[in-house]
C-alpha positions in Angstrom: 68.1 82.0 58.8 67.1 78.8 59.5 66.2 79.2 62.9 64.1 82.6 62.3 62.5 79.9 59.6 61.8 77.2 61.8 60.9 79.8 65.3 57.9 81.3 62.8 55.9 78.8 63.5 55.6 79.0 67.0 55.1 82.7 66.6 52.1 81.5 64.1 50.9 79.2 66.7 50.6 82.3 68.9 48.7 84.7 67.1 46.2 82.2 66.2 46.1 81.2 69.7 46.9 77.3 68.9 48.4 75.4 72.2 48.4 77.8 74.9 49.2 75.2 77.1 52.8 74.2 74.9 55.9 75.0 76.2 57.7 74.7 72.9 55.4 77.2 71.3 57.7 79.7 73.3 60.9 78.2 72.5 60.0 78.1 69.0 59.5 82.0 69.5 62.3 82.1 71.5 64.4 80.7 68.2 62.8 83.0 65.8 63.9 86.0 67.6 67.2 84.3 67.9 67.9 83.7 64.3 66.4 87.2 63.6 68.8 88.6 65.9 71.9 86.3 64.8 71.2 87.3 60.9 71.3 91.1 62.3 74.6 91.0 63.4 75.7 88.6 60.7 74.7 91.8 58.5 76.0 94.1 60.5 79.1 92.6 60.8 79.6 91.9 57.3 78.4 95.4 56.6 74.8 95.6 55.1 73.0 97.3 57.3 70.4 98.2 54.8 69.8 95.0 54.8 69.7 94.4 58.5 67.5 97.1 59.2 64.0 95.2 57.7 65.6 92.2 59.7 65.3 93.6 62.7 61.7 95.0 62.4 61.1 91.4 62.1 61.2 91.0 66.3 58.0 93.5 66.2 55.7 89.7 65.3 58.2 87.7 67.8 57.0 90.5 70.7 53.4 90.6 70.1 53.6 86.8 69.7 55.1 86.6 73.4 52.5 89.4 74.8 49.5 86.9 73.1 50.8 84.3 75.1 51.2 85.8 78.3 47.9 87.3 78.4 46.4 83.4 77.7 48.5 81.8 80.8 46.9 84.9 82.7 43.7 84.7 81.8 43.6 81.4 82.0 45.6 81.8 85.6 42.5 83.6 86.9 39.9 81.5 85.8 41.9 78.5 87.8 41.7 81.0 90.5 38.0 81.8 89.9 37.1 78.3 90.1 39.3 77.1 93.0 41.2 74.8 91.2 45.0 73.9 91.5 47.8 73.5 89.6 
């Protein structure tokens, strides 16, 4: 649970479109998703699937955050192309 608590800061950064150029936000989102998955697997193995089901729904914000980050990167790449800049 500690992993997805820390990783939630990356999800929040992505949702609020802060730090779009930093790679650490992607790592934090990945840490969040891994923490949620680890918690879900642990609860299922422990026999508490009814507790694991709401935790599995916590993966939806991580998916949306990754998609938002990808969209921002694509926009920046298009802008760089239009301006004639190289990386």
